[in-house]
N, C-alpha and C positions, 0 to 999 in steps of 0.2 A: 706388471699390471696389478693394481690393488683391487681387492674385493670390495663390494659395496658394504658400507657399515649397516648394521641392523637398525631397524626403525626404532623410534623412541618407545613405542608400545611393546616391542618384542622383549624388552628387559624387565624382569620382575623388580618392582620398586625396592624391596628389601635387598636384592642383589646389587642394585645400583648404589644404594646407600653403603653397603659393605665395601664395595670396590672403591668408592670415593674416599671413605675414611682410611682405607688401606694406602692409597696412593698419596694422600695428604701427609702421611708419616714420612715419606721419602722426599719432602721439601719440593714437591712439584707445585707449580703455580696453579692458582684456581682456574686459569684459562685452560691449561693442559689437562687438568683433571676433569673439568666440565666436558671437554671433548671426548674423553675416554668413556665417561659414563652417560653421555647424552643428557646432561642436565644443564640448567642455566647457571652461569658463573656466579650470580648473586645468591644462589641457593646454598652453595657450599659453606660460606661462613655461618649461616643459620644452623646447618647440620652440626658443624663443629661446636658451636656455642651450646646447642641442645645436648650434645654428648657430654660436655663438661658439666652441665647443670643437672642432667637427669641420669647420667651413665647410660650404657648401651641398652639395657633392658627397658629403661624408661623412654629412651628415644624410639624404640620399636613399638612400645605399647601406645604411645600418644598418637593422636590424629596427625596424619602426615602434613596437612596444609595449615592447620591451626595449632598454635603452640599452647597445649593444655597440659597441666601437671598430671602425672599418673596417680593411681590410688595411693594415698599416703600409707606408710607402714602401720600407723596406729589405727587405720580403718580396715585393715585386711581381715581381721577376725569378724568385724561387723558385717563385712561383705559376705563372708562364708555363711554367717547366720541368716542373712537376708536371702541368699541363694537357696538355703535349705527350706526356708519358709515359702519361697516361690514354688519349689518343687512339691511341697505338701499341698498347697492350695491350687496348683495348676490343674485345670480341667480339660483333659483330652490332649492328645498329641505329645510332642516332645519340646522341651525347652531348647531353643536354638541360640546362636550367637546374637541374633537380633533381639531376642528377649533379654539376654544378659546385658547387651548394650543399653537397652532402655532402663534396666535396673540401675546400672551405673550412672546414667544421666539423672534419673529421678531421685535416687537416694544419696548419691555421692558426688553429684555435679561433675561427672567425668564424661568426656566425649571420646569414645574409643572407636577404632576401626575394627573390622572383623578379625584381622590378623592380630591386632592389639589385644582383643578379648582372649584369643587362644593363647597368646604369649603370657597374659596375666594369669590365666587358669593354670598354665604349666608351671609358672613361678610359684604359685600358691599350692602346688602339689595336688591339684584337682583334676581328675581324669574322667573320661566318659566310660562308664562301666555298667553292666547289668546288675540289677538288684536281686536280693534273695527273696524267695516267695514268702508271703505273709498271709496268715489266716485273718480274715476280716474281724473275727471275734477274739483275736489274741490280746493278751493283757501284759504290758511291759512290767506293771507292778507285781503281778503274780510270778512272772519269770524271775525277777530280782529277789522276791521273797523266797522262792524255792532254792535259788542258789545260796542264799544266806542260811536257810534252815536245814537243808539236806544233810550236811555233815553231822549236825547234832542228832538228827533222827537215826542215822546209821549207828552212832555211838549208843543211843538208847537201846536199839535192837541188840547190839553186841552185849550190853549189860544184862538185858533180859534173859538171854540164852546162855550167858556166862561162857561164851565161846567166840574168839576173835577170828575163827576160820570161816570167813565170809567173802564171797565174791559178789561184786555189784555188776550186773549186766544191763546194758542199754540196748534194747532192740528197737528197730524201726523198719519201715518198709518204704519202697519207692516204686512208682509206676514209671516204666520206660516205654517210649513210643512216640507217636505223633501227639504233640501238645502245644498249647499256647506259649508264646514267648514272653519273657520278662522285659519290661520297658527299661531302656538305658537312660541314665541321668548323670549329671555331674556330681562327683563326690570326691573326697580326699582319698589319695592312694592308701591302700590297705584296709579300706572300709567297704561294706556292701549294704547300702540302704535297703530296707524291706519294702516291697511293693506287692500288690495283689496280682496273682497269676490266674488267667482263665483256666477252668478245670475241665473243659470238654475235650476229651481226646481218647484214642484207642491205644491200649497198652498191654504189656505184661508186667508182672510184679516181681520185685526182688526183696526178699525178707532177709535182713541182716541183723547181727547183734555183736557187740564187742564188750570185752572186760578189760578196761584200760590198765587196771592194776597188774593183771597177769599178761598183758600184751597178747591177747588172743581173741579170736572171733570166729564166727561161722555165718553161712548165708545159704539161701535157697532161691532158685529162680523158678517161679510158679506162674501158672496161667491166670489165676484169679486172686483176689484179696477177700477172704471170708474166714469164717470160724474154722473150717476144716484145714485151710492152708496155715492158719495161725497155730493150730494144734500140732501140725508137722514141725513147725519152726520151734515151738516150745520143747518138743521132744528132742529136737536136734541140740538145742542149748543145754538141756539136762545132761546130754552125753558128753558135753565139753567141760562140765564142772569137775574140778579136781576131787579125787576121793577124799572123804573126810570133811569136805567143805559143804556149806549151804550157800544158796544163791538168793540175792535180792534182785528182782526183775523190775526195772522201771519202764513204764509204758505211758502212752497218752490215753485220751478218752475215746478212742475209736471203738466201735461196737464189737469188732472181732477180738479186742483185748479184754473187754469187760463182761462179755456174755457168760452166763452161768453154764453154758453148754461146754465150756473148756474144761478139760481134765488137767488140773495143775499137778505136775510131777512133785513127788514128796520132797525132792531135794531143794525145791524152791521154798525157802522159809517165808518170804514176804513177796507179795505181788502187788506193787504200788502204782498208783496213778500220780505222775509227777505234776499234772496240771492243778490238782487240788491239794497237793501236799504243801501247805503253806506254813502253818505253825505247829502242826502235829500230824501223825499218821491218821487220816480220817477214814481210810478204807484199806483193809488188808485181808488177805486170804492165807491162812497158815496151813501148809501141807505137812509140816513136821514140827512137833513141839519138843 
């Protein structure tokens, strides 16, 4: 007794396509293969022709019923640029496969299915990933300028004190607890686009600092983020600086870093704000000359 064959709708279209192409390789007739995969016999030659013309990825990406070319290789970078532009200008919600299909239709004259869109994104190494938090007032130009100028500034400090025994420490703090989530978006693997995160949440604070050159660091878990907590952290950092060395402490423009109420340990030679350190040291506090 033979079991009832599955209905046509019970087989996933991509699975039917894979099975059909597999059996065609073994010289089975179109009639035999069509019965196996529950497809019309006249459909098989079009699948084989499309495979030869577009290769397997192109066959999967194109619309199943209408023979349309996939995104040309020379347009792939343009597509990535347009996708980035869409995400920057998108107002509210998330960009879905439907939005990307519309982009492909409007900008590149392509007609993709949902599965075709996902296959295209995977082939272009674009994944759905959460972005890194971004301050609304941040400046990419200032960040790039700091990266370019900071090594020169450290060299100037070294020449001024005539001593190369300097440790550069990078402190920061993080709130941990209930917080707003970062929006996910499409991006190339290995990247994390910056997005704005809601700031309303209840949390505790972790103060941490590292000295990359010496491969060391320290941290404190504290109940609040304020001047008193920052003073505890500065004292902790000073205890980690090697004997005979001075420290350069890099910080942002938060009030608990810049307040005059802080007592800067003498071992800290310079206490610098890296947001305004663009072409020269614009603000410093020397505890030991």
